[in-house]
C-alpha positions as CSV (number, residue, x, y, z in Angstrom):
1,M,-15.7,-10.4,18.0
2,I,-12.1,-10.4,17.3
3,N,-13.0,-12.3,14.0
4,E,-15.5,-9.4,12.8
5,I,-12.8,-7.0,13.2
6,K,-10.3,-8.9,11.2
7,K,-12.8,-9.5,8.6
8,D,-13.4,-5.9,8.5
9,A,-9.7,-4.9,8.3
10,Q,-9.1,-7.3,5.8
11,S,-12.0,-6.3,3.4
12,R,-11.1,-2.6,4.0
13,M,-7.4,-3.2,3.0
14,Q,-8.8,-5.0,0.1
15,K,-10.5,-2.0,-0.9
16,S,-7.5,0.1,-0.4
17,L,-5.6,-2.2,-3.0
18,E,-8.5,-2.0,-5.2
19,S,-8.5,1.8,-5.1
20,L,-4.8,2.0,-5.9
21,A,-5.5,-0.2,-8.9
22,Q,-8.0,2.3,-9.9
23,A,-5.7,4.9,-9.5
24,F,-3.2,3.2,-11.7
25,T,-5.5,3.1,-14.6
26,R,-5.6,6.8,-14.7
27,I,-2.2,6.9,-14.8
28,R,-1.3,6.4,-18.6
29,T,1.5,4.5,-20.1
30,G,2.6,4.9,-23.7
31,K,-0.1,2.3,-24.9
32,A,-3.7,3.0,-25.6
33,H,-6.0,1.5,-23.1
34,P,-9.6,2.4,-22.9
35,S,-9.7,2.6,-19.0
36,I,-7.7,5.8,-19.5
37,L,-10.9,7.6,-20.2
38,D,-12.9,6.1,-17.2
39,G,-13.1,9.1,-15.1
40,V,-14.6,11.1,-18.1
41,M,-17.7,12.7,-17.3
42,V,-20.1,13.8,-20.5
43,P,-22.9,16.1,-19.8
44,Y,-25.9,14.1,-20.9
45,Y,-29.6,15.6,-20.9
46,G,-28.6,17.6,-17.9
47,A,-26.6,14.9,-15.9
48,D,-23.0,14.1,-15.6
49,T,-22.6,10.7,-16.8
50,P,-19.7,8.5,-17.3
51,L,-18.1,8.1,-21.0
52,N,-18.6,4.6,-21.0
53,Q,-22.3,5.0,-20.9
54,V,-22.7,7.4,-23.7
55,A,-19.9,5.8,-25.9
56,S,-18.0,2.8,-26.8
57,V,-14.2,3.2,-26.1
58,T,-11.8,0.6,-28.3
59,V,-8.3,0.5,-28.9
60,K,-7.6,1.1,-32.7
61,D,-3.9,0.2,-32.5
62,S,-1.4,0.3,-29.8
63,R,-1.3,4.0,-29.9
64,T,-5.0,5.4,-30.8
65,L,-8.3,5.1,-29.0
66,Q,-11.6,4.8,-30.9
67,V,-14.5,6.7,-29.3
68,V,-18.1,6.0,-31.0
69,S,-21.0,7.7,-29.4
70,F,-24.2,5.9,-29.0
71,E,-26.0,8.9,-30.0
72,R,-24.4,10.9,-33.3
73,N,-25.8,14.2,-32.1
74,M,-23.6,13.5,-28.6
75,L,-20.2,13.5,-30.3
76,G,-19.6,17.2,-29.9
77,A,-20.4,16.8,-26.0
78,V,-18.1,13.8,-25.9
79,D,-15.4,15.6,-27.7
80,K,-15.8,18.5,-25.1
81,A,-15.8,16.2,-22.2
82,I,-12.4,14.3,-23.3
83,Q,-10.6,17.8,-23.9
84,S,-11.7,19.1,-20.6
85,S,-10.9,16.2,-18.7
86,G,-7.4,17.1,-17.7
87,L,-6.0,14.3,-19.6
88,N,-4.2,16.5,-22.0
89,F,-5.9,14.7,-25.1
90,N,-7.0,16.6,-28.1
91,P,-9.5,14.1,-30.0
92,T,-9.7,14.1,-33.7
93,N,-13.6,14.6,-34.8
94,L,-14.0,12.5,-37.9
95,G,-17.8,13.2,-37.8
96,E,-19.0,9.7,-36.8
97,L,-16.3,9.0,-34.4
98,L,-13.4,10.2,-32.6
99,L,-9.8,9.3,-32.6
100,I,-7.3,10.0,-29.7
101,S,-3.8,9.5,-30.4
102,M,-1.6,8.6,-27.4
103,P,1.6,11.1,-27.5
104,A,4.9,9.1,-27.0
105,L,5.9,9.7,-23.3
106,T,9.3,11.7,-23.0
107,E,11.7,10.7,-20.3
108,E,10.4,13.5,-18.3
109,T,6.6,12.7,-18.4
110,R,7.5,8.9,-17.4
111,K,9.4,10.2,-14.5
112,G,6.5,12.3,-13.6
113,F,3.9,9.4,-14.1
114,T,6.3,7.3,-12.1
115,K,6.1,9.9,-9.1
116,Q,2.7,10.0,-9.3
117,A,2.2,5.9,-9.3
118,R,4.5,6.3,-6.1
119,D,2.5,9.1,-4.5
120,A,-0.7,7.0,-5.0
121,A,1.2,3.7,-3.5
122,E,2.3,5.8,-0.5
123,D,-1.5,6.8,0.1
124,A,-2.9,3.2,-0.1
125,R,0.1,2.2,2.3
126,V,-1.1,4.9,4.6
127,A,-4.8,3.7,4.5
128,V,-3.4,0.0,5.4
129,R,-1.8,1.6,8.4
130,N,-4.7,3.7,9.3
131,I,-7.0,0.5,9.2
132,R,-4.6,-1.6,11.3
133,R,-4.7,1.2,13.9
134,D,-8.2,1.2,14.1
135,A,-8.5,-2.3,14.6
136,L,-5.7,-2.5,17.2
137,S,-7.8,0.3,18.9
138,Q,-10.9,-1.8,18.6
139,F,-8.9,-4.4,20.5
140,K,-7.6,-2.3,23.2
141,D,-11.5,-1.2,23.7
142,L,-12.5,-4.8,23.8
143,I,-9.6,-5.6,26.6
144,K,-10.9,-2.3,28.7
145,E,-14.5,-4.1,28.5
146,K,-13.0,-7.0,29.7
147,E,-14.4,-8.8,26.7
148,I,-11.1,-10.6,25.7
149,S,-7.9,-11.5,27.5
150,E,-4.4,-9.6,26.9
151,D,-3.4,-12.9,25.4
152,E,-6.3,-12.8,22.8
153,E,-5.5,-9.4,22.0
154,R,-1.9,-9.9,21.3
155,R,-2.7,-13.1,19.1
156,A,-5.1,-10.5,17.3
157,A,-2.8,-7.7,17.0
158,D,-0.2,-10.3,15.5
159,D,-2.6,-11.3,12.9
160,I,-3.4,-7.6,12.2
161,Q,0.2,-7.1,11.7
162,K,0.5,-10.0,9.2
163,L,-2.3,-8.8,7.4
164,T,-1.0,-5.2,7.1
165,D,2.5,-6.7,5.9
166,K,0.8,-8.9,3.1
167,F,-1.4,-5.9,1.8
168,V,1.8,-3.5,1.9
169,A,3.9,-6.1,0.1
170,D,1.0,-6.3,-2.6
171,I,1.1,-2.6,-2.8
172,E,4.9,-3.1,-3.5
173,T,4.4,-5.4,-6.2
174,A,1.7,-3.4,-7.7
175,V,3.9,0.1,-7.9
176,K,7.0,-2.1,-9.2
177,Q,4.7,-3.3,-11.9
178,K,3.5,0.1,-12.9
179,E,6.8,1.9,-12.8
180,A,8.2,-1.2,-15.2
181,D,5.1,-0.4,-17.5
182,L,5.8,3.4,-17.3
183,M,9.6,3.1,-17.9
184,A,9.1,0.4,-20.8
185,V,9.9,2.2,-24.0
């Protein structure tokens, strides 16, 4: 019973870390990377479809992305979807493909993106702590039902705390790396 709670807590904490990594891909650095467009949805025959399912996104050079629609008649819809995505990109339509130039980041935008990264990291830390709280509460319930002893609960709580500390440290490492990427000129 205790091991199941620990495994569940660990998998949920891992998902929080993966969610943070996903959030970081949406915070752009000065370099072109196809994952920047991962959140873009394109209306495709009446259904919103992820961009990577209707077009290929490649890096042309360090500051330019190239988007080629699988169906030529979809290029206009892809163009509009990228413009309305809130990423502040204005693609250049060359008829067969789109080029997206990544504007150089100013010091002010770098600091804004760094703040976004810190906020995402704080959200991940809060999620990890909430998972710890849930696990500890489950241990308390087991004590009330007399399924485990207080010593077992204490040991399990220590294990959960060590797990929490490990994931919080992983989050710190990830946010420091992202900040370094953002502040690199």
